[in-house]
N, CA, C, O and the ligand as a Tripos MOL2 file, in Angstrom:
@<TRIPOS>MOLECULE
protein
  253   251    64     0     0
PROTEIN
NO_CHARGES

@<TRIPOS>ATOM
      1 N         118.6510  109.7830   74.3550 N.3       1 MET1
      2 CA        119.5440  109.1280   75.3000 C.3       1 MET1
      3 C         120.6720  110.0730   75.7100 C.2       1 MET1
      4 O         121.4390  110.5340   74.8650 O.2       1 MET1
      5 N         120.7640  110.3490   76.9610 N.am      2 SER2
      6 CA        121.7810  111.2830   77.4160 C.3       2 SER2
      7 C         122.9890  110.5500   77.9860 C.2       2 SER2
      8 O         122.8840  109.4520   78.5320 O.2       2 SER2
      9 N         124.1030  111.1800   77.8430 N.am      3 ALA3
     10 CA        125.3380  110.5940   78.3700 C.3       3 ALA3
     11 C         125.5540  111.0880   79.7910 C.2       3 ALA3
     12 O         126.5320  111.7700   80.0990 O.2       3 ALA3
     13 N         124.6200  110.7260   80.6310 N.am      4 ASN4
     14 CA        124.7020  111.1840   82.0160 C.3       4 ASN4
     15 C         125.4620  110.1750   82.8690 C.2       4 ASN4
     16 O         124.9100  109.1730   83.3220 O.2       4 ASN4
     17 N         126.7240  110.4630   83.0710 N.am      5 THR5
     18 CA        127.5430  109.5640   83.8700 C.3       5 THR5
     19 C         128.0160  110.2660   85.1310 C.2       5 THR5
     20 O         128.2600  111.4720   85.1350 O.2       5 THR5
     21 N         128.1420  109.4980   86.1890 N.am      6 ASP6
     22 CA        128.6480  110.0550   87.4300 C.3       6 ASP6
     23 C         130.0650  110.5790   87.2530 C.2       6 ASP6
     24 O         130.4820  111.5440   87.8930 O.2       6 ASP6
     25 N         130.7770  109.9220   86.3790 N.am      7 TYR7
     26 CA        132.1710  110.2840   86.1720 C.3       7 TYR7
     27 C         132.3280  111.7490   85.7820 C.2       7 TYR7
     28 O         133.2510  112.4280   86.2320 O.2       7 TYR7
     29 N         131.4240  112.2210   84.9450 N.am      8 ASP8
     30 CA        131.5160  113.5970   84.4860 C.3       8 ASP8
     31 C         131.3220  114.6050   85.6090 C.2       8 ASP8
     32 O         131.9330  115.6730   85.6150 O.2       8 ASP8
     33 N         130.4700  114.2530   86.5520 N.am      9 THR9
     34 CA        130.1850  115.2020   87.6280 C.3       9 THR9
     35 C         131.2050  115.0990   88.7580 C.2       9 THR9
     36 O         131.3070  115.9930   89.5980 O.2       9 THR9
     37 N         131.9490  114.0130   88.7680 N.am     10 ARG10
     38 CA        132.9220  113.8570   89.8530 C.3      10 ARG10
     39 C         134.2430  114.5270   89.5170 C.2      10 ARG10
     40 O         135.2860  113.8860   89.3930 O.2      10 ARG10
     41 N         134.1540  115.8200   89.3770 N.am     11 ARG11
     42 CA        135.3530  116.6210   89.1160 C.3      11 ARG11
     43 C         135.5530  117.5590   90.2900 C.2      11 ARG11
     44 O         134.5910  117.9730   90.9370 O.2      11 ARG11
     45 N         136.7990  117.8900   90.5620 N.am     12 CYS12
     46 CA        137.0830  118.8060   91.6630 C.3      12 CYS12
     47 C         136.4120  120.1620   91.4070 C.2      12 CYS12
     48 O         136.4440  120.6900   90.2950 O.2      12 CYS12
     49 N         135.8100  120.7040   92.4570 N.am     13 ALA13
     50 CA        135.1220  121.9900   92.3260 C.3      13 ALA13
     51 C         136.0810  123.1060   91.9490 C.2      13 ALA13
     52 O         135.6800  124.0940   91.3330 O.2      13 ALA13
     53 N         137.3450  122.9510   92.3170 N.am     14 ASN14
     54 CA        138.3510  123.9840   92.0260 C.3      14 ASN14
     55 C         139.1880  123.6590   90.8060 C.2      14 ASN14
     56 O         139.7270  124.5520   90.1530 O.2      14 ASN14
     57 N         139.2930  122.3800   90.5050 N.am     15 HIS15
     58 CA        140.0940  121.9500   89.3660 C.3      15 HIS15
     59 C         139.2700  121.0530   88.4540 C.2      15 HIS15
     60 O         139.1930  119.8450   88.6810 O.2      15 HIS15
     61 N         138.6610  121.6190   87.4390 N.am     16 PRO16
     62 CA        137.8190  120.8440   86.5100 C.3      16 PRO16
     63 C         138.5660  119.6940   85.8340 C.2      16 PRO16
     64 O         137.9500  118.7500   85.3410 O.2      16 PRO16
     65 N         139.8770  119.7810   85.8150 N.am     17 ASP17
     66 CA        140.6750  118.7280   85.1820 C.3      17 ASP17
     67 C         141.0050  117.5940   86.1370 C.2      17 ASP17
     68 O         141.4170  116.5130   85.7170 O.2      17 ASP17
     69 N         140.8210  117.8510   87.4200 N.am     18 ALA18
     70 CA        141.1900  116.8550   88.4240 C.3      18 ALA18
     71 C         139.9810  116.0200   88.8400 C.2      18 ALA18
     72 O         138.8460  116.4960   88.8530 O.2      18 ALA18
     73 N         140.2550  114.7820   89.1720 N.am     19 GLU19
     74 CA        139.1990  113.8930   89.6150 C.3      19 GLU19
     75 C         138.7510  114.2790   91.0330 C.2      19 GLU19
     76 O         139.5800  114.4430   91.9290 O.2      19 GLU19
     77 N         137.4540  114.4210   91.2220 N.am     20 GLY20
     78 CA        136.9450  114.7470   92.5490 C.3      20 GLY20
     79 C         136.7810  113.5000   93.3850 C.2      20 GLY20
     80 O         135.7000  112.9180   93.4640 O.2      20 GLY20
     81 N         137.8570  113.1080   93.9970 N.am     21 ARG21
     82 CA        137.8510  111.8360   94.7350 C.3      21 ARG21
     83 C         137.1130  111.9440   96.0560 C.2      21 ARG21
     84 O         136.6150  110.9470   96.5790 O.2      21 ARG21
     85 N         137.0430  113.1460   96.5930 N.am     22 TYR22
     86 CA        136.4020  113.3220   97.8990 C.3      22 TYR22
     87 C         135.1580  114.1810   97.7470 C.2      22 TYR22
     88 O         135.1320  115.1520   96.9920 O.2      22 TYR22
     89 N         134.1330  113.7940   98.4840 N.am     23 TYR23
     90 CA        132.8750  114.5040   98.3520 C.3      23 TYR23
     91 C         132.5200  115.2320   99.6440 C.2      23 TYR23
     92 O         132.4880  114.6360  100.7210 O.2      23 TYR23
     93 N         132.2570  116.5150   99.5190 N.am     24 CYS24
     94 CA        131.8380  117.3040  100.6660 C.3      24 CYS24
     95 C         130.3150  117.3170  100.6930 C.2      24 CYS24
     96 O         129.6710  117.9300   99.8420 O.2      24 CYS24
     97 N         129.7510  116.6300  101.6830 N.am     25 SER25
     98 CA        128.2940  116.5430  101.7660 C.3      25 SER25
     99 C         127.6760  117.8620  102.2160 C.2      25 SER25
    100 O         126.5290  118.1700  101.8900 O.2      25 SER25
    101 N         128.4470  118.6300  102.9640 N.am     26 LYS26
    102 CA        127.9370  119.9110  103.4590 C.3      26 LYS26
    103 C         127.6950  120.8800  102.3140 C.2      26 LYS26
    104 O         126.6720  121.5630  102.2690 O.2      26 LYS26
    105 N         128.6400  120.9330  101.3950 N.am     27 TYR27
    106 CA        128.5210  121.8670  100.2750 C.3      27 TYR27
    107 C         128.1410  121.1820   98.9700 C.2      27 TYR27
    108 O         127.9460  121.8330   97.9440 O.2      27 TYR27
    109 N         128.0390  119.8440   99.0260 N.am     28 GLY28
    110 CA        127.6090  119.1110   97.8460 C.3      28 GLY28
    111 C         128.5380  119.2630   96.6670 C.2      28 GLY28
    112 O         128.0940  119.5030   95.5440 O.2      28 GLY28
    113 N         129.8310  119.1240   96.9170 N.am     29 ARG29
    114 CA        130.7900  119.2500   95.8170 C.3      29 ARG29
    115 C         131.9340  118.2700   96.0060 C.2      29 ARG29
    116 O         132.2370  117.8350   97.1170 O.2      29 ARG29
    117 N         132.5480  117.9440   94.8990 N.am     30 HIS30
    118 CA        133.6850  117.0330   94.9450 C.3      30 HIS30
    119 C         134.9880  117.8270   95.0010 C.2      30 HIS30
    120 O         135.0910  118.9420   94.4910 O.2      30 HIS30
    121 N         135.9720  117.2070   95.6380 N.am     31 LEU31
    122 CA        137.2670  117.8590   95.7390 C.3      31 LEU31
    123 C         138.3710  116.8730   95.4090 C.2      31 LEU31
    124 O         138.2430  115.6770   95.6700 O.2      31 LEU31
    125 N         139.4500  117.3750   94.8390 N.am     32 CYS32
    126 CA        140.5870  116.5160   94.5550 C.3      32 CYS32
    127 C         141.4570  116.3960   95.8070 C.2      32 CYS32
    128 O         141.1530  116.9960   96.8370 O.2      32 CYS32
    129 N         142.5140  115.6360   95.7170 N.am     33 GLU33
    130 CA        143.3430  115.3730   96.8890 C.3      33 GLU33
    131 C         143.9480  116.6490   97.4760 C.2      33 GLU33
    132 O         144.0190  116.8050   98.6950 O.2      33 GLU33
    133 N         144.3790  117.5540   96.6090 N.am     34 SER34
    134 CA        145.0230  118.7670   97.1080 C.3      34 SER34
    135 C         144.0090  119.7670   97.6640 C.2      34 SER34
    136 O         144.3830  120.7150   98.3550 O.2      34 SER34
    137 N         142.7260  119.5550   97.3590 N.am     35 CYS35
    138 CA        141.6910  120.4700   97.8490 C.3      35 CYS35
    139 C         140.8950  119.8790   99.0090 C.2      35 CYS35
    140 O         140.0300  120.5470   99.5760 O.2      35 CYS35
    141 N         141.1840  118.6370   99.3600 N.am     36 ALA36
    142 CA        140.3980  117.9520  100.3860 C.3      36 ALA36
    143 C         140.6700  118.5040  101.7690 C.2      36 ALA36
    144 O         141.3110  117.8630  102.6020 O.2      36 ALA36
    145 N         140.1720  119.7030  101.9950 N.am     37 VAL37
    146 CA        140.3010  120.3470  103.2940 C.3      37 VAL37
    147 C         138.9370  120.9120  103.6620 C.2      37 VAL37
    148 O         138.2430  121.4870  102.8230 O.2      37 VAL37
    149 N         138.5650  120.7420  104.9130 N.am     38 CYS38
    150 CA        137.2880  121.2770  105.3610 C.3      38 CYS38
    151 C         137.3710  122.8040  105.3680 C.2      38 CYS38
    152 O         138.2090  123.3790  106.0630 O.2      38 CYS38
    153 N         136.5080  123.4550  104.5980 N.am     39 VAL39
    154 CA        136.5880  124.9080  104.4760 C.3      39 VAL39
    155 C         135.9620  125.6240  105.6720 C.2      39 VAL39
    156 O         136.2920  126.7740  105.9590 O.2      39 VAL39
    157 N         135.0590  124.9350  106.3620 N.am     40 ASP40
    158 CA        134.4050  125.5350  107.5300 C.3      40 ASP40
    159 C         134.4280  124.5870  108.7110 C.2      40 ASP40
    160 O         133.3850  124.0770  109.1180 O.2      40 ASP40
    161 N         135.6080  124.3430  109.2670 N.am     41 PRO41
    162 CA        135.7140  123.3720  110.3570 C.3      41 PRO41
    163 C         134.9090  123.7610  111.5850 C.2      41 PRO41
    164 O         134.5400  122.9050  112.3880 O.2      41 PRO41
    165 N         134.6390  125.0430  111.7310 N.am     42 LYS42
    166 CA        133.9100  125.5010  112.9210 C.3      42 LYS42
    167 C         132.4040  125.4720  112.7160 C.2      42 LYS42
    168 O         131.6330  125.5040  113.6750 O.2      42 LYS42
    169 N         132.0010  125.4120  111.4710 N.am     43 LEU43
    170 CA        130.5720  125.3890  111.1650 C.3      43 LEU43
    171 C         130.0510  123.9600  111.3060 C.2      43 LEU43
    172 O         130.6500  123.0080  110.8060 O.2      43 LEU43
    173 N         128.9330  123.8390  111.9930 N.am     44 TYR44
    174 CA        128.3680  122.5110  112.2050 C.3      44 TYR44
    175 C         128.0520  121.8160  110.8780 C.2      44 TYR44
    176 O         127.4450  122.3860  109.9710 O.2      44 TYR44
    177 N         128.4990  120.5430  110.8110 N.am     45 CYS45
    178 CA        128.2230  119.7410  109.6210 C.3      45 CYS45
    179 C         127.5820  118.4390  110.0660 C.2      45 CYS45
    180 O         128.1950  117.6560  110.7920 O.2      45 CYS45
    181 N         126.3680  118.2120  109.6390 N.am     46 LYS46
    182 CA        125.6640  117.0030  110.0870 C.3      46 LYS46
    183 C         126.2440  115.7460  109.4740 C.2      46 LYS46
    184 O         125.9190  114.6390  109.9010 O.2      46 LYS46
    185 N         127.1010  115.9060  108.4760 N.am     47 PHE47
    186 CA        127.7230  114.7460  107.8340 C.3      47 PHE47
    187 C         129.1240  114.4700  108.3990 C.2      47 PHE47
    188 O         129.8100  113.5470  107.9610 O.2      47 PHE47
    189 N         129.5270  115.2710  109.3610 N.am     48 ARG48
    190 CA        130.9140  115.2350  109.8050 C.3      48 ARG48
    191 C         131.4100  113.8410  110.2210 C.2      48 ARG48
    192 O         132.5260  113.4470  109.8840 O.2      48 ARG48
    193 N         130.5810  113.1150  110.9450 N.am     49 SER49
    194 CA        131.0220  111.7960  111.4290 C.3      49 SER49
    195 C         131.3470  110.8370  110.2970 C.2      49 SER49
    196 O         132.0950  109.8790  110.4930 O.2      49 SER49
    197 N         130.7960  111.0820  109.1200 N.am     50 GLN50
    198 CA        131.0700  110.2010  107.9920 C.3      50 GLN50
    199 C         131.7920  110.9360  106.8690 C.2      50 GLN50
    200 O         131.8970  110.4280  105.7520 O.2      50 GLN50
    201 N         132.2880  112.1370  107.1690 N.am     51 CYS51
    202 CA        132.9360  112.9480  106.1390 C.3      51 CYS51
    203 C         134.3990  112.5490  105.9800 C.2      51 CYS51
    204 O         135.1780  112.6350  106.9290 O.2      51 CYS51
    205 N         134.7610  112.1210  104.8000 N.am     52 ILE52
    206 CA        136.1340  111.6930  104.5350 C.3      52 ILE52
    207 C         137.0930  112.8770  104.5870 C.2      52 ILE52
    208 O         138.2450  112.7340  104.9970 O.2      52 ILE52
    209 N         136.6200  114.0290  104.1760 N.am     53 ILE53
    210 CA        137.4660  115.2200  104.1790 C.3      53 ILE53
    211 C         137.8090  115.6230  105.6120 C.2      53 ILE53
    212 O         138.9520  115.9520  105.9300 O.2      53 ILE53
    213 N         136.7910  115.5880  106.4620 N.am     54 TRP54
    214 CA        137.0060  115.9280  107.8640 C.3      54 TRP54
    215 C         137.9340  114.9130  108.5210 C.2      54 TRP54
    216 O         138.8080  115.2840  109.3050 O.2      54 TRP54
    217 N         137.7500  113.6500  108.2070 N.am     55 GLU55
    218 CA        138.5970  112.5910  108.7590 C.3      55 GLU55
    219 C         140.0500  112.7850  108.3450 C.2      55 GLU55
    220 O         140.9640  112.6340  109.1560 O.2      55 GLU55
    221 N         140.2490  113.1180  107.0910 N.am     56 LEU56
    222 CA        141.6050  113.3230  106.5860 C.3      56 LEU56
    223 C         142.2750  114.4850  107.3130 C.2      56 LEU56
    224 O         143.4490  114.4090  107.6740 O.2      56 LEU56
    225 N         141.5270  115.5460  107.5230 N.am     57 GLU57
    226 CA        142.0730  116.7190  108.1970 C.3      57 GLU57
    227 C         142.4080  116.4010  109.6320 C.2      57 GLU57
    228 O         143.4540  116.8040  110.1420 O.2      57 GLU57
    229 N         141.5210  115.6790  110.2810 N.am     58 LYS58
    230 CA        141.7200  115.2960  111.6670 C.3      58 LYS58
    231 C         143.0000  114.4730  111.8070 C.2      58 LYS58
    232 O         143.8160  114.6920  112.7030 O.2      58 LYS58
    233 N         143.1410  113.5260  110.8930 N.am     59 TYR59
    234 CA        144.2990  112.6430  110.8900 C.3      59 TYR59
    235 C         145.5840  113.4460  110.6670 C.2      59 TYR59
    236 O         146.6230  113.1680  111.2660 O.2      59 TYR59
    237 N         145.4830  114.4330  109.8010 N.am     60 ASP60
    238 CA        146.6220  115.2770  109.4870 C.3      60 ASP60
    239 C         147.0890  116.0610  110.7080 C.2      60 ASP60
    240 O         148.2880  116.2540  110.9110 O.2      60 ASP60
    241 N         146.1490  116.5050  111.5050 N.am     61 ARG61
    242 CA        146.4750  117.3040  112.6770 C.3      61 ARG61
    243 C         147.1820  116.4810  113.7420 C.2      61 ARG61
    244 O         147.9950  117.0010  114.5050 O.2      61 ARG61
    245 N         146.8660  115.1970  113.7870 N.am     62 LEU62
    246 CA        147.4620  114.3320  114.8020 C.3      62 LEU62
    247 C         148.9220  114.0380  114.5100 C.2      62 LEU62
    248 O         149.6790  113.6780  115.4110 O.2      62 LEU62
    249 N         149.3140  114.1890  113.2710 N.am     63 ASN63
    250 CA        150.6800  113.8660  112.8920 C.3      63 ASN63
    251 C         151.5980  115.0880  112.8420 C.2      63 ASN63
    252 O         152.7830  114.9580  112.5350 O.2      63 ASN63
    253 ZN        141.2080  120.5680   93.4360 Zn       64 ZN64
@<TRIPOS>BOND
     1     1     2 1
     2     2     3 1
     3     3     4 2
     4     3     5 am
     5     5     6 1
     6     6     7 1
     7     7     8 2
     8     7     9 am
     9     9    10 1
    10    10    11 1
    11    11    12 2
    12    11    13 am
    13    13    14 1
    14    14    15 1
    15    15    16 2
    16    15    17 am
    17    17    18 1
    18    18    19 1
    19    19    20 2
    20    19    21 am
    21    21    22 1
    22    22    23 1
    23    23    24 2
    24    23    25 am
    25    25    26 1
    26    26    27 1
    27    27    28 2
    28    27    29 am
    29    29    30 1
    30    30    31 1
    31    31    32 2
    32    31    33 am
    33    33    34 1
    34    34    35 1
    35    35    36 2
    36    35    37 am
    37    37    38 1
    38    38    39 1
    39    39    40 2
    40    39    41 am
    41    41    42 1
    42    42    43 1
    43    43    44 2
    44    43    45 am
    45    45    46 1
    46    46    47 1
    47    47    48 2
    48    47    49 am
    49    49    50 1
    50    50    51 1
    51    51    52 2
    52    51    53 am
    53    53    54 1
    54    54    55 1
    55    55    56 2
    56    55    57 am
    57    57    58 1
    58    58    59 1
    59    59    60 2
    60    59    61 am
    61    61    62 1
    62    62    63 1
    63    63    64 2
    64    63    65 am
    65    65    66 1
    66    66    67 1
    67    67    68 2
    68    67    69 am
    69    69    70 1
    70    70    71 1
    71    71    72 2
    72    71    73 am
    73    73    74 1
    74    74    75 1
    75    75    76 2
    76    75    77 am
    77    77    78 1
    78    78    79 1
    79    79    80 2
    80    79    81 am
    81    81    82 1
    82    82    83 1
    83    83    84 2
    84    83    85 am
    85    85    86 1
    86    86    87 1
    87    87    88 2
    88    87    89 am
    89    89    90 1
    90    90    91 1
    91    91    92 2
    92    91    93 am
    93    93    94 1
    94    94    95 1
    95    95    96 2
    96    95    97 am
    97    97    98 1
    98    98    99 1
    99    99   100 2
   100    99   101 am
   101   101   102 1
   102   102   103 1
   103   103   104 2
   104   103   105 am
   105   105   106 1
   106   106   107 1
   107   107   108 2
   108   107   109 am
   109   109   110 1
   110   110   111 1
   111   111   112 2
   112   111   113 am
   113   113   114 1
   114   114   115 1
   115   115   116 2
   116   115   117 am
   117   117   118 1
   118   118   119 1
   119   119   120 2
   120   119   121 am
   121   121   122 1
   122   122   123 1
   123   123   124 2
   124   123   125 am
   125   125   126 1
   126   126   127 1
   127   127   128 2
   128   127   129 am
   129   129   130 1
   130   130   131 1
   131   131   132 2
   132   131   133 am
   133   133   134 1
   134   134   135 1
   135   135   136 2
   136   135   137 am
   137   137   138 1
   138   138   139 1
   139   139   140 2
   140   139   141 am
   141   141   142 1
   142   142   143 1
   143   143   144 2
   144   143   145 am
   145   145   146 1
   146   146   147 1
   147   147   148 2
   148   147   149 am
   149   149   150 1
   150   150   151 1
   151   151   152 2
   152   151   153 am
   153   153   154 1
   154   154   155 1
   155   155   156 2
   156   155   157 am
   157   157   158 1
   158   158   159 1
   159   159   160 2
   160   159   161 am
   161   161   162 1
   162   162   163 1
   163   163   164 2
   164   163   165 am
   165   165   166 1
   166   166   167 1
   167   167   168 2
   168   167   169 am
   169   169   170 1
   170   170   171 1
   171   171   172 2
   172   171   173 am
   173   173   174 1
   174   174   175 1
   175   175   176 2
   176   175   177 am
   177   177   178 1
   178   178   179 1
   179   179   180 2
   180   179   181 am
   181   181   182 1
   182   182   183 1
   183   183   184 2
   184   183   185 am
   185   185   186 1
   186   186   187 1
   187   187   188 2
   188   187   189 am
   189   189   190 1
   190   190   191 1
   191   191   192 2
   192   191   193 am
   193   193   194 1
   194   194   195 1
   195   195   196 2
   196   195   197 am
   197   197   198 1
   198   198   199 1
   199   199   200 2
   200   199   201 am
   201   201   202 1
   202   202   203 1
   203   203   204 2
   204   203   205 am
   205   205   206 1
   206   206   207 1
   207   207   208 2
   208   207   209 am
   209   209   210 1
   210   210   211 1
   211   211   212 2
   212   211   213 am
   213   213   214 1
   214   214   215 1
   215   215   216 2
   216   215   217 am
   217   217   218 1
   218   218   219 1
   219   219   220 2
   220   219   221 am
   221   221   222 1
   222   222   223 1
   223   223   224 2
   224   223   225 am
   225   225   226 1
   226   226   227 1
   227   227   228 2
   228   227   229 am
   229   229   230 1
   230   230   231 1
   231   231   232 2
   232   231   233 am
   233   233   234 1
   234   234   235 1
   235   235   236 2
   236   235   237 am
   237   237   238 1
   238   238   239 1
   239   239   240 2
   240   239   241 am
   241   241   242 1
   242   242   243 1
   243   243   244 2
   244   243   245 am
   245   245   246 1
   246   246   247 1
   247   247   248 2
   248   247   249 am
   249   249   250 1
   250   250   251 1
   251   251   252 2
@<TRIPOS>SUBSTRUCTURE
     1 MET1         2 RESIDUE 1 A MET
     2 SER2         6 RESIDUE 1 A SER
     3 ALA3        10 RESIDUE 1 A ALA
     4 ASN4        14 RESIDUE 1 A ASN
     5 THR5        18 RESIDUE 1 A THR
     6 ASP6        22 RESIDUE 1 A ASP
     7 TYR7        26 RESIDUE 1 A TYR
     8 ASP8        30 RESIDUE 1 A ASP
     9 THR9        34 RESIDUE 1 A THR
    10 ARG10       38 RESIDUE 1 A ARG
    11 ARG11       42 RESIDUE 1 A ARG
    12 CYS12       46 RESIDUE 1 A CYS
    13 ALA13       50 RESIDUE 1 A ALA
    14 ASN14       54 RESIDUE 1 A ASN
    15 HIS15       58 RESIDUE 1 A HIS
    16 PRO16       62 RESIDUE 1 A PRO
    17 ASP17       66 RESIDUE 1 A ASP
    18 ALA18       70 RESIDUE 1 A ALA
    19 GLU19       74 RESIDUE 1 A GLU
    20 GLY20       78 RESIDUE 1 A GLY
    21 ARG21       82 RESIDUE 1 A ARG
    22 TYR22       86 RESIDUE 1 A TYR
    23 TYR23       90 RESIDUE 1 A TYR
    24 CYS24       94 RESIDUE 1 A CYS
    25 SER25       98 RESIDUE 1 A SER
    26 LYS26      102 RESIDUE 1 A LYS
    27 TYR27      106 RESIDUE 1 A TYR
    28 GLY28      110 RESIDUE 1 A GLY
    29 ARG29      114 RESIDUE 1 A ARG
    30 HIS30      118 RESIDUE 1 A HIS
    31 LEU31      122 RESIDUE 1 A LEU
    32 CYS32      126 RESIDUE 1 A CYS
    33 GLU33      130 RESIDUE 1 A GLU
    34 SER34      134 RESIDUE 1 A SER
    35 CYS35      138 RESIDUE 1 A CYS
    36 ALA36      142 RESIDUE 1 A ALA
    37 VAL37      146 RESIDUE 1 A VAL
    38 CYS38      150 RESIDUE 1 A CYS
    39 VAL39      154 RESIDUE 1 A VAL
    40 ASP40      158 RESIDUE 1 A ASP
    41 PRO41      162 RESIDUE 1 A PRO
    42 LYS42      166 RESIDUE 1 A LYS
    43 LEU43      170 RESIDUE 1 A LEU
    44 TYR44      174 RESIDUE 1 A TYR
    45 CYS45      178 RESIDUE 1 A CYS
    46 LYS46      182 RESIDUE 1 A LYS
    47 PHE47      186 RESIDUE 1 A PHE
    48 ARG48      190 RESIDUE 1 A ARG
    49 SER49      194 RESIDUE 1 A SER
    50 GLN50      198 RESIDUE 1 A GLN
    51 CYS51      202 RESIDUE 1 A CYS
    52 ILE52      206 RESIDUE 1 A ILE
    53 ILE53      210 RESIDUE 1 A ILE
    54 TRP54      214 RESIDUE 1 A TRP
    55 GLU55      218 RESIDUE 1 A GLU
    56 LEU56      222 RESIDUE 1 A LEU
    57 GLU57      226 RESIDUE 1 A GLU
    58 LYS58      230 RESIDUE 1 A LYS
    59 TYR59      234 RESIDUE 1 A TYR
    60 ASP60      238 RESIDUE 1 A ASP
    61 ARG61      242 RESIDUE 1 A ARG
    62 LEU62      246 RESIDUE 1 A LEU
    63 ASN63      250 RESIDUE 1 A ASN
    64 ZN64       253 GROUP 0 **** ****
């Protein structure tokens, strides 16, 4: 029996101690709040319309 929980894998790709609250579908990794920035805004992302990271960035630019 393995202790395979989603919780363990949902860690920020840059900060193993931080909770990966946001998921980048393009790169398949979780990011914490301070890392939730699209790293390749110019590169086509087929998940963009539903990407929370992209939405957050977009919203940030408007303000
Ligand atoms: Zn982070």
